[in-house]
C-alpha positions, 0 to 999 in steps of 0.5 A, spaced: 500 500 500 502 506 498 500 513 501 500 520 497 502 526 500 498 533 499 503 534 493 502 527 490 508 524 492 508 517 495 509 516 502 512 509 504 508 505 510 514 505 515 515 513 514 507 514 515 508 510 522 514 513 524 511 520 523 505 518 527 509 516 533 513 522 533 507 526 533 504 523 539 510 523 543 511 531 542 504 532 544 505 528 551 512 531 552 509 537 556 505 533 561 511 528 562 515 534 564 510 537 569 513 538 576 509 536 582 508 542 587 511 542 593 507 543 599 508 546 606 510 553 608 517 556 606 522 561 610 527 565 606 534 564 608 540 567 604 535 569 598 533 561 598 526 558 599 527 553 605 521 548 607 518 550 614 516 542 615 515 537 610 507 534 609 506 530 615 512 532 619 512 535 626 519 538 625 519 545 626 526 550 626 528 552 632 534 557 635 538 556 641 542 562 643 546 565 649 544 572 651 551 576 652 548 582 656 547 578 663 554 576 663 556 583 665 553 581 672 556 574 672 550 571 670 548 566 664 542 566 660 540 561 655 534 561 650 531 556 646 526 558 641 521 554 637 517 556 631 510 555 632 508 557 625 510 562 619 510 568 623 510 566 630 514 562 635 515 561 643 521 561 647 523 558 654 528 562 658 533 559 663 539 562 667 543 563 673 549 565 676 552 569 682 549 576 680 548 582 683 542 583 688 543 590 691 548 596 690 553 593 695 551 585 695 552 579 690 549 572 691 546 566 687 540 567 683 536 563 678 532 565 673 526 562 668 521 564 664 517 564 657 516 568 651 511 569 645 514 572 639 510 575 633 515 577 626 512 583 624 517 583 617 520 577 615 519 570 618 523 565 623 530 566 620 530 573 619 526 579 621 523 584 625 519 582 631 515 584 637 515 579 643 511 579 650 516 576 656 515 574 663 520 571 668 521 569 675 528 570 679 530 567 685 535 568 690 538 563 694 544 561 698 548 564 704 546 571 705 539 570 702 533 574 705 528 570 701 529 575 695 525 573 689 522 577 683 517 577 677 518 581 671 513 582 665 514 586 659 514 587 651 520 587 647 522 589 640 528 587 636 531 584 630 533 577 628 538 575 623 540 568 621 546 567 616 551 561 614 551 554 617 545 557 622 549 562 625 544 567 629 544 574 631 539 577 635 538 584 638 532 587 642 530 592 647 524 593 651 521 594 658 519 590 664 515 591 670 519 588 676 515 586 683 521 584 688 519 581 695 524 580 700 524 578 708 524 584 712 528 585 718 523 584 723 521 576 723 515 574 719 515 581 715 516 582 708 518 588 704 515 589 697 518 594 691 516 595 684 519 599 679 519 599 671 526 597 668 529 598 661 531 591 658 536 590 653 539 583 650 544 581 645 544 574 643 548 569 639 546 562 637 545 557 632 538 555 628 537 549 625 
């Protein structure tokens, strides 16, 4: 059997079959080249899009950092921050050391607290944030008069994550501090309250 083209020239059967197969392959190529969409939120890091968490996974990015500001008063403060979503996180704070308890006295203190943070620009890895934090401090050891303090207030700051997860953070804020201590008279308690400025400079790692 011999087929003829529109111009009347003969076309062999093998050539006709090859032409039909080639046309079908070209029509199927775009569908085969389509890539599936990647689910889940993304965070920008160094100009790249990084998945926040794979579908079905509970793993979220976190930051472990040390606050350098309290080192001036010989105390150490650690902060562990866990992303709760694309633009918010929560943190646990713990610290202690032989800090200043008064104008002329020093002693052992322990600290614990928590923070809730919202990223106003950017996301967990990098951006301007607003936070609310509450902390408790307790003095103990020789010379302690049962001093303790509760502090709560806002923070505003900026966080930046670079190569290898190196993280820098700076923040400013204020805290309402309520202090209590045993009075000179047995069984009495002295209470004092004030508003104090807060500053922090943290260095850590994010993964």
